[in-house]
OpenMM code with the backbone's topology and positions (N, CA, C; nanometers):
from openmm import Vec3, app, unit

residues = "UNK UNK UNK UNK UNK UNK UNK UNK UNK UNK UNK UNK UNK UNK UNK UNK UNK UNK UNK UNK UNK UNK UNK UNK UNK UNK UNK UNK UNK UNK UNK UNK UNK UNK UNK UNK UNK UNK UNK UNK UNK UNK UNK UNK UNK UNK UNK UNK UNK UNK UNK UNK UNK UNK UNK UNK UNK UNK UNK UNK UNK UNK UNK UNK".split()
positions = [
    Vec3(4.9323, 0.8940, 3.1119),
    Vec3(4.8994, 0.7615, 3.1558),
    Vec3(4.8413, 0.6777, 3.0416),
    Vec3(4.7501, 0.7363, 2.9647),
    Vec3(4.6924, 0.6611, 2.8539),
    Vec3(4.7941, 0.6351, 2.7439),
    Vec3(4.8854, 0.7289, 2.7239),
    Vec3(4.9893, 0.7085, 2.6231),
    Vec3(5.0818, 0.5942, 2.6630),
    Vec3(5.1123, 0.5841, 2.7908),
    Vec3(5.1967, 0.4739, 2.8385),
    Vec3(5.1250, 0.3414, 2.8217),
    Vec3(4.9959, 0.3387, 2.8550),
    Vec3(4.9178, 0.2160, 2.8413),
    Vec3(4.9097, 0.1737, 2.6949),
    Vec3(4.8848, 0.2691, 2.6062),
    Vec3(4.8755, 0.2380, 2.4631),
    Vec3(5.0110, 0.1922, 2.4098),
    Vec3(5.1178, 0.2528, 2.4561),
    Vec3(5.2504, 0.2140, 2.4105),
    Vec3(5.2897, 0.0754, 2.4573),
    Vec3(5.2535, 0.0401, 2.5788),
    Vec3(5.2906, -0.0902, 2.6337),
    Vec3(5.2058, -0.2037, 2.5773),
    Vec3(5.0807, -0.1772, 2.5470),
    Vec3(4.9907, -0.2836, 2.5011),
    Vec3(4.9759, -0.2891, 2.3502),
    Vec3(5.0332, -0.1936, 2.2793),
    Vec3(5.0178, -0.1920, 2.1340),
    Vec3(4.8808, -0.1414, 2.0925),
    Vec3(4.8169, -0.0659, 2.1778),
    Vec3(4.6822, -0.0158, 2.1501),
    Vec3(4.6762, 0.0829, 2.0359),
    Vec3(4.7853, 0.1531, 2.0087),
    Vec3(4.7830, 0.2505, 1.9000),
    Vec3(4.7681, 0.1808, 1.7651),
    Vec3(4.8260, 0.0643, 1.7504),
    Vec3(4.8105, -0.0122, 1.6259),
    Vec3(4.6670, -0.0564, 1.6050),
    Vec3(4.6016, -0.0990, 1.7135),
    Vec3(4.4611, -0.1390, 1.7041),
    Vec3(4.3722, -0.0194, 1.6718),
    Vec3(4.4044, 0.0965, 1.7266),
    Vec3(4.3248, 0.2161, 1.6991),
    Vec3(4.3348, 0.2550, 1.5517),
    Vec3(4.4549, 0.2495, 1.4961),
    Vec3(4.4732, 0.2818, 1.3550),
    Vec3(4.4037, 0.1783, 1.2673),
    Vec3(4.4164, 0.0519, 1.3032),
    Vec3(4.3513, -0.0546, 1.2255),
    Vec3(4.1996, -0.0411, 1.2286),
    Vec3(4.1445, -0.0064, 1.3425),
    Vec3(3.9987, 0.0078, 1.3506),
    Vec3(3.9505, 0.1279, 1.2708),
    Vec3(4.0268, 0.2373, 1.2701),
    Vec3(3.9882, 0.3533, 1.1887),
    Vec3(3.9957, 0.3205, 1.0401),
    Vec3(4.0977, 0.2481, 0.9984),
    Vec3(4.1082, 0.2080, 0.8579),
    Vec3(3.9944, 0.1135, 0.8191),
    Vec3(3.9587, 0.0221, 0.9086),
    Vec3(3.8477, -0.0696, 0.8826),
    Vec3(3.7176, 0.0079, 0.8680),
    Vec3(3.6923, 0.1023, 0.9590),
    Vec3(3.5714, 0.1836, 0.9517),
    Vec3(3.5662, 0.2621, 0.8216),
    Vec3(3.6777, 0.3240, 0.7846),
    Vec3(3.6826, 0.4016, 0.6617),
    Vec3(3.6576, 0.3126, 0.5403),
    Vec3(3.7145, 0.1925, 0.5389),
    Vec3(3.6936, 0.1000, 0.4280),
    Vec3(3.5487, 0.0575, 0.4140),
    Vec3(3.4847, 0.0260, 0.5252),
    Vec3(3.3436, -0.0131, 0.5212),
    Vec3(3.2575, 0.1050, 0.4776),
    Vec3(3.2893, 0.2242, 0.5278),
    Vec3(3.2128, 0.3430, 0.4914),
    Vec3(3.2225, 0.3691, 0.3409),
    Vec3(3.3416, 0.3569, 0.2862),
    Vec3(3.3603, 0.3778, 0.1422),
    Vec3(3.2844, 0.2718, 0.0628),
    Vec3(3.2881, 0.1467, 0.1068),
    Vec3(3.2174, 0.0390, 0.0365),
    Vec3(3.0660, 0.0627, 0.0361),
    Vec3(3.0104, 0.1028, 0.1484),
    Vec3(2.8662, 0.1297, 0.1556),
    Vec3(2.8305, 0.2505, 0.0696),
    Vec3(2.9138, 0.3530, 0.0728),
    Vec3(2.8880, 0.4724, -0.0080),
    Vec3(2.8910, 0.4403, -0.1572),
    Vec3(2.9898, 0.3642, -0.2007),
    Vec3(2.9999, 0.3277, -0.3420),
    Vec3(2.8824, 0.2390, -0.3830),
    Vec3(2.8453, 0.1422, -0.2986),
    Vec3(2.7328, 0.0544, -0.3312),
    Vec3(2.6026, 0.1332, -0.3414),
    Vec3(2.5844, 0.2315, -0.2534),
    Vec3(2.4638, 0.3137, -0.2580),
    Vec3(2.4651, 0.4029, -0.3812),
    Vec3(2.5786, 0.4591, -0.4132),
    Vec3(2.5897, 0.5489, -0.5276),
    Vec3(2.5643, 0.4755, -0.6592),
    Vec3(2.6116, 0.3517, -0.6683),
    Vec3(2.5988, 0.2753, -0.7926),
    Vec3(2.4666, 0.2021, -0.8062),
    Vec3(2.3859, 0.1983, -0.7008),
    Vec3(2.2593, 0.1245, -0.7043),
    Vec3(2.1628, 0.1915, -0.8020),
    Vec3(2.0897, 0.1101, -0.8722),
    Vec3(1.9909, 0.1626, -0.9665),
    Vec3(1.8712, 0.2161, -0.8906),
    Vec3(1.8105, 0.3194, -0.9425),
    Vec3(1.6963, 0.3810, -0.8739),
    Vec3(1.5769, 0.2869, -0.8684),
    Vec3(1.5608, 0.1998, -0.9687),
    Vec3(1.4492, 0.1044, -0.9665),
    Vec3(1.4625, 0.0081, -0.8484),
    Vec3(1.5845, -0.0359, -0.8241),
    Vec3(1.6087, -0.1288, -0.7132),
    Vec3(1.5828, -0.0586, -0.5799),
    Vec3(1.6280, 0.0666, -0.5689),
    Vec3(1.6061, 0.1414, -0.4450),
    Vec3(1.4567, 0.1674, -0.4218),
    Vec3(1.3818, 0.1996, -0.5286),
    Vec3(1.2374, 0.2187, -0.5155),
    Vec3(1.1687, 0.0898, -0.4728),
    Vec3(1.2138, -0.0225, -0.5286),
    Vec3(1.1571, -0.1524, -0.4925),
    Vec3(1.1826, -0.1839, -0.3450),
    Vec3(1.3028, -0.1555, -0.2990),
    Vec3(1.3361, -0.1796, -0.1582),
    Vec3(1.2593, -0.0859, -0.0658),
    Vec3(1.2342, 0.0355, -0.1113),
    Vec3(1.1609, 0.1322, -0.0287),
    Vec3(1.0164, 0.0900, -0.0096),
    Vec3(0.9640, 0.0106, -0.1011),
    Vec3(0.8240, -0.0330, -0.0922),
    Vec3(0.8064, -0.1682, -0.0246),
    Vec3(0.9134, -0.2259, 0.0285),
    Vec3(0.9015, -0.3532, 0.0986),
    Vec3(0.8178, -0.3338, 0.2247),
    Vec3(0.7319, -0.4304, 0.2569),
    Vec3(0.6499, -0.4158, 0.3771),
    Vec3(0.7334, -0.4315, 0.5039),
    Vec3(0.6896, -0.3649, 0.6075),
    Vec3(0.7536, -0.3799, 0.7368),
    Vec3(0.7098, -0.5116, 0.7991),
    Vec3(0.7775, -0.5544, 0.9037),
    Vec3(0.7400, -0.6784, 0.9710),
    Vec3(0.5963, -0.6680, 1.0215),
    Vec3(0.5174, -0.7696, 0.9937),
    Vec3(0.3805, -0.7733, 1.0422),
    Vec3(0.2795, -0.7147, 0.9448),
    Vec3(0.3238, -0.6533, 0.8374),
    Vec3(0.2313, -0.5991, 0.7380),
    Vec3(0.2179, -0.7001, 0.6251),
    Vec3(0.0939, -0.7396, 0.5969),
    Vec3(0.0712, -0.8353, 0.4893),
    Vec3(0.0622, -0.7644, 0.3546),
    Vec3(-0.0064, -0.6503, 0.3514),
    Vec3(-0.0275, -0.5779, 0.2264),
    Vec3(0.0130, -0.4324, 0.2472),
    Vec3(0.1193, -0.3864, 0.1814),
    Vec3(0.1632, -0.2486, 0.2042),
    Vec3(0.0612, -0.1452, 0.1573),
    Vec3(-0.0206, -0.1777, 0.0548),
    Vec3(-0.1216, -0.0834, 0.0072),
    Vec3(-0.2314, -0.0665, 0.1117),
    Vec3(-0.2658, -0.1742, 0.1806),
    Vec3(-0.3703, -0.1671, 0.2832),
    Vec3(-0.3243, -0.0883, 0.4043),
    Vec3(-0.1977, -0.0906, 0.4317),
    Vec3(-0.1451, -0.0176, 0.5474),
    Vec3(-0.1458, 0.1336, 0.5229),
    Vec3(-0.1414, 0.1742, 0.3957),
    Vec3(-0.1379, 0.3165, 0.3634),
    Vec3(-0.2774, 0.3797, 0.3713),
    Vec3(-0.3827, 0.2987, 0.3609),
    Vec3(-0.5195, 0.3510, 0.3648),
    Vec3(-0.5674, 0.3532, 0.5091),
    Vec3(-0.6096, 0.4690, 0.5588),
    Vec3(-0.6587, 0.4734, 0.6972),
    Vec3(-0.7913, 0.3982, 0.7107),
    Vec3(-0.8046, 0.3269, 0.8188),
    Vec3(-0.9250, 0.2478, 0.8451),
    Vec3(-1.0240, 0.3272, 0.9276),
    Vec3(-1.1513, 0.3090, 0.8963),
    Vec3(-1.2560, 0.3760, 0.9753),
    Vec3(-1.2881, 0.2892, 1.0955),
    Vec3(-1.3091, 0.3553, 1.2100),
    Vec3(-1.3412, 0.2760, 1.3282),
    Vec3(-1.4796, 0.3044, 1.3776),
] * unit.nanometer
topology = app.Topology()
chain = topology.addChain("A")
for resn in residues:
    res = topology.addResidue(resn, chain)
    for name in ("N", "CA", "C"):
        topology.addAtom(name, app.Element.getBySymbol(name[0]), res)
């Protein structure tokens, strides 16, 4: 039943296109991550989260 539906609607072409698109994006992200400089990655890792004004202050536990 699903094969008939895919054959009549052209769904198999969309499935192949979506897999190729996913693979292309995955390769692009992998290459960009692999080629990124470690200094840039370290800088991004130290970015504050939303709502944090000072990342150094967030790392120090506060006494209550």
